[in-house]
C-alpha positions as CSV (number, residue, x, y, z in Angstrom):
1,M,0.4,-0.3,-0.1
2,K,1.2,3.5,-1.0
3,H,1.7,6.2,1.2
4,L,0.9,9.6,0.5
5,I,3.0,12.7,2.4
6,S,2.0,16.5,1.8
7,P,4.4,19.6,1.6
8,I,3.9,20.2,5.0
9,A,5.5,17.2,6.2
10,F,8.3,17.5,3.7
11,L,9.2,20.8,5.5
12,M,9.0,18.8,8.8
13,A,11.3,16.5,7.6
14,I,14.2,19.2,6.6
15,C,13.9,20.3,10.3
16,F,14.3,17.0,11.5
17,A,17.3,15.9,8.9
18,G,19.7,18.3,11.0
19,T,18.9,16.7,14.2
20,G,21.6,14.0,15.1
21,G,24.8,16.4,17.0
22,M,26.8,13.1,16.8
23,A,26.5,13.0,12.7
24,I,29.5,13.4,10.9
25,A,28.4,16.6,8.5
26,A,28.2,15.2,4.7
27,G,29.5,17.5,2.3
28,T,32.0,15.6,0.2
29,Y,32.7,12.7,2.6
30,Q,32.3,9.1,1.0
31,I,30.4,6.6,2.7
32,H,33.0,3.6,3.8
33,P,32.8,-0.2,5.3
34,G,32.2,-0.2,8.6
35,D,30.6,3.4,9.1
36,Q,27.4,3.4,11.3
37,L,24.7,5.2,9.3
38,L,21.5,6.9,10.6
39,V,18.7,5.9,7.9
40,S,15.3,8.2,8.6
41,V,12.3,7.8,6.7
42,Y,9.8,10.3,7.5
43,G,6.5,8.8,8.8
44,E,8.0,5.5,8.7
45,T,9.1,4.3,12.3
46,S,9.8,1.1,11.1
47,L,12.3,2.4,8.5
48,T,13.9,4.5,10.4
49,Q,17.5,2.8,12.2
50,T,20.9,2.6,12.3
51,V,22.7,0.4,10.0
52,T,26.6,-0.5,9.5
53,V,28.3,-0.8,6.3
54,L,29.4,-4.2,5.3
55,P,33.2,-5.0,4.5
56,D,31.5,-5.7,0.8
57,G,30.1,-1.7,0.8
58,Y,26.5,-2.7,1.3
59,V,23.4,-2.2,3.6
60,N,20.7,-4.8,4.4
61,L,17.4,-2.1,4.4
62,P,13.6,-3.1,4.9
63,L,11.4,-3.1,1.7
64,V,14.5,-2.4,-0.4
65,G,16.9,-5.2,0.8
66,R,21.0,-4.9,-0.1
67,V,21.4,-1.4,-1.2
68,H,25.5,-0.7,-2.2
69,F,26.5,2.5,-0.1
70,A,30.0,2.4,0.0
71,G,32.0,5.6,-1.9
72,R,28.6,7.4,-2.4
73,T,28.3,10.9,-0.2
74,P,25.0,10.5,2.1
75,E,23.6,12.8,-0.1
76,A,24.0,10.5,-3.1
77,A,22.7,7.5,-0.6
78,R,19.9,9.7,0.3
79,Q,19.0,10.1,-3.3
80,Q,19.4,6.4,-4.3
81,L,17.5,4.9,-1.3
82,A,14.8,7.4,-2.1
83,V,14.4,6.3,-5.7
84,A,14.7,2.6,-4.3
85,L,11.7,3.1,-1.9
86,Q,9.4,5.0,-4.7
87,Q,7.7,1.7,-5.4
88,Y,6.6,1.1,-2.0
89,I,6.4,4.9,-0.5
90,R,4.7,7.7,-2.7
91,N,7.3,10.7,-2.7
92,P,9.4,9.0,0.2
93,L,11.7,11.7,2.7
94,V,14.9,9.9,3.7
95,T,17.8,11.1,5.5
96,V,21.3,9.2,5.2
97,E,23.6,10.5,8.2
98,V,27.1,9.1,9.1
99,V,26.6,8.9,12.6
100,T,30.3,7.1,13.7
101,Q,33.2,6.6,11.1
102,G,34.3,3.1,10.8
103,Q,37.7,1.8,10.8
104,I,40.2,0.2,9.1
105,N,44.0,-1.6,10.0
106,A,47.0,-0.9,8.0
107,L,50.5,-2.7,8.8
108,V,53.1,-0.3,8.6
109,L,56.5,-1.3,7.8
110,G,59.9,-0.6,7.1
111,D,61.4,3.2,7.7
112,V,59.2,4.7,9.7
113,K,59.7,5.5,13.8
114,S,57.2,2.4,15.4
115,P,56.3,0.1,12.8
116,G,53.3,-1.9,13.7
117,K,49.2,-2.8,12.9
118,Y,47.4,0.2,13.7
119,A,43.6,1.1,13.4
120,L,42.7,4.0,10.9
121,R,39.8,6.0,10.2
122,S,38.0,4.3,7.2
123,N,38.9,7.1,4.7
124,A,42.6,7.2,5.7
125,K,45.4,7.6,3.0
126,L,48.8,6.6,2.9
127,S,49.8,9.9,4.9
128,D,47.5,8.7,8.0
129,A,49.4,5.7,8.2
130,I,53.0,7.0,8.3
131,A,51.3,9.7,10.8
132,A,50.0,7.0,12.7
133,A,53.4,5.1,12.6
134,G,55.3,7.9,14.2
135,G,56.5,9.5,10.7
136,L,59.5,8.4,9.2
137,D,62.7,6.9,10.9
138,S,65.9,8.0,9.1
139,S,67.1,11.4,8.2
140,L,65.2,14.1,6.0
141,V,68.1,15.5,4.3
142,G,67.6,14.7,0.8
143,E,65.4,13.2,-1.5
144,L,62.5,11.3,0.5
145,P,62.3,7.6,-0.1
146,V,59.2,5.8,-1.8
147,A,56.5,3.9,-0.3
148,R,54.9,0.8,-1.3
149,V,51.4,0.5,-0.6
150,Q,49.3,-2.7,-1.4
151,N,45.3,-3.2,-0.7
152,D,43.1,-5.8,-1.2
153,G,45.8,-8.1,-2.0
154,G,45.9,-6.3,-5.2
155,A,48.6,-4.5,-7.5
156,V,51.3,-2.8,-5.6
157,Q,51.0,1.0,-5.8
158,M,53.9,3.2,-5.9
159,S,54.1,6.9,-4.1
160,S,56.6,9.2,-4.3
161,L,56.8,10.3,-0.4
162,Q,59.3,13.3,-1.8
163,G,56.6,14.4,-3.6
164,L,53.2,13.6,-1.2
165,L,55.4,15.1,2.0
166,R,57.6,18.1,0.5
167,D,56.0,18.9,-2.4
168,G,52.5,18.7,-1.4
169,D,51.3,16.2,-4.5
170,A,48.0,14.9,-3.0
171,T,47.7,12.5,-6.2
172,Q,50.5,10.3,-4.0
173,D,48.5,10.1,-1.2
174,V,47.1,6.2,-1.7
175,P,43.8,6.1,-0.1
176,L,43.7,2.7,2.1
177,S,41.7,-0.3,2.5
178,D,41.0,-2.8,5.5
179,G,44.2,-5.1,5.8
180,A,46.7,-3.2,3.4
181,V,50.2,-3.3,3.9
182,V,52.6,0.1,3.9
183,Y,56.3,-0.5,3.1
184,V,58.4,2.5,3.6
185,Q,61.9,1.8,1.4
186,S,65.2,4.1,2.9
187,R,67.9,4.9,0.8
188,Q,70.5,3.5,3.3
189,T,71.2,-0.5,2.8
190,F,73.0,-2.8,4.9
191,F,73.8,-7.1,4.8
192,V,72.6,-9.4,7.4
193,E,73.1,-13.5,7.4
194,V,70.2,-15.5,7.1
195,I,70.8,-19.3,7.6
196,G,68.2,-22.2,8.6
197,A,65.5,-23.7,7.2
198,V,65.1,-20.8,4.3
199,D,65.3,-21.5,0.6
200,H,68.4,-19.0,-0.1
201,P,70.7,-18.9,3.2
202,G,73.5,-16.4,3.1
203,D,73.6,-12.7,3.2
204,V,70.7,-10.1,2.5
205,Q,70.6,-6.7,1.3
206,L,67.7,-5.0,3.6
207,H,66.9,-0.9,4.0
208,A,67.4,1.0,7.2
209,G,64.5,0.5,9.2
210,D,63.6,-3.1,7.7
211,A,62.6,-5.8,10.3
212,L,63.4,-9.7,10.7
213,S,60.2,-10.6,8.5
214,V,61.5,-8.7,5.3
215,A,64.8,-10.4,5.4
216,V,63.0,-13.6,6.3
217,A,60.9,-13.0,3.2
218,K,63.7,-12.2,0.9
219,A,65.6,-15.5,2.2
220,G,62.4,-17.7,1.1
221,N,60.5,-19.4,3.6
222,S,58.4,-21.9,1.2
223,A,56.4,-25.1,2.2
224,T,59.9,-27.1,1.0
225,A,62.0,-24.8,3.2
226,Q,59.5,-25.9,6.6
227,S,60.8,-22.7,8.1
228,D,59.8,-22.4,12.1
229,L,58.8,-18.8,12.4
230,S,57.7,-19.2,16.1
231,H,61.5,-19.9,17.3
232,I,63.6,-17.6,15.3
233,Y,67.3,-16.5,16.8
234,I,69.2,-13.2,16.3
235,S,72.5,-13.0,16.6
236,R,74.4,-9.4,17.4
237,K,77.5,-7.9,18.3
238,A,77.1,-6.1,21.7
239,A,79.2,-2.9,22.1
240,N,81.4,-4.3,24.6
241,G,82.1,-7.3,21.7
242,T,79.9,-10.1,23.1
243,D,77.6,-11.9,20.9
244,V,74.0,-11.3,22.2
245,T,71.3,-14.1,21.0
246,Q,67.4,-13.3,21.1
247,E,64.7,-15.6,20.3
248,V,61.8,-13.8,18.8
249,D,58.6,-15.6,18.0
250,M,57.6,-13.8,14.8
251,Y,54.7,-16.0,13.9
252,Q,52.6,-14.7,16.5
253,A,53.9,-11.3,15.9
254,L,52.8,-11.2,12.2
255,E,49.5,-13.0,12.8
256,H,48.4,-10.8,15.2
257,G,49.8,-7.7,14.8
258,N,52.4,-7.5,17.8
259,L,55.4,-6.7,16.3
260,A,57.6,-7.1,19.5
261,G,58.2,-10.4,17.5
262,D,59.5,-8.8,14.5
263,P,62.2,-6.7,15.8
264,K,64.2,-4.2,13.3
265,L,67.6,-5.7,12.3
266,Q,70.8,-3.9,11.8
267,K,73.6,-4.2,10.1
268,G,76.0,-7.5,10.8
269,D,73.5,-9.2,12.6
270,V,72.8,-13.2,12.1
271,V,69.6,-14.3,12.1
272,Y,68.8,-18.7,12.3
273,V,65.7,-20.0,11.4
274,P,65.1,-23.6,12.5
275,Q,63.0,-26.1,10.8
276,T,59.5,-26.4,12.0
277,R,58.5,-29.4,14.5
278,K,55.0,-28.0,15.2
279,P,51.9,-27.8,12.1
280,G,51.3,-23.9,11.6
281,T,54.2,-22.3,12.1
282,S,56.1,-22.6,8.8
283,G,54.6,-19.9,7.2
284,S,52.5,-16.3,7.0
285,S,50.3,-14.4,4.5
286,I,51.5,-11.8,5.8
287,L,54.8,-12.5,4.5
288,N,53.2,-13.2,1.1
289,F,52.3,-9.5,1.3
290,I,55.2,-8.5,1.8
291,R,57.3,-10.7,-0.8
292,L,54.9,-9.2,-3.4
293,I,55.1,-5.7,-1.9
294,L,58.9,-5.5,-2.4
295,G,58.3,-6.9,-5.9
296,F,59.7,-10.3,-5.5
């Protein structure tokens, strides 16, 4: 049954649209997965509700079912929903407000002050990830490095941090999606030795700021190698000349985002990767991301 709504009701709806002080100003903001939206249909209390944008960008709404809102402004989403409701309601008066922005997780590696996994706002970009990681770690003298970004397991995108951070080139500020991996490559290089259960034991060239995971990824940890990522040993010369050995659980660090088990390496470090004796510790999907983002 169709409902009639008068012009007076339309004016009342405009007044009601300004309520909800927690809502984010519409403007040019684009809706993202994880955002919470207040969807209101004036005069239809059963259709007025708060919904969460699903990971695929859709929301589930009464009468119209699944509607794709991600990538649209709240105003565009309002218009889209109004059109969809016209087959059920005559001249539907709809408002769509972003009540709470969703969050994404991004893994930031390489030449930043605090590598790790960070929760960012849903419309975050490369500059947000670098800021969350404390900024660049090495000296800002000279040309800034290149950053590599991979979203959703797709192709790696290159971004000039010189253009982004010094020249203000906004086109270099790559948008991020949930699960993005960001790698900032320093210009300074050094060598470490990786031995044990890896595909290519020997010297591995790293860039300043690179962590253990980069060294293991470069040395290779295929199923044939049967690398035990839960018990990796790092040997390093202390200031007094003695050898200091540290055991780390890189598997847990990468799988759960606690990068204490993925420390930055230094020139001359020796990394020993034993062969696994337990199932489930010989590989990591994050290492596959790192291999792809490094370009090998």
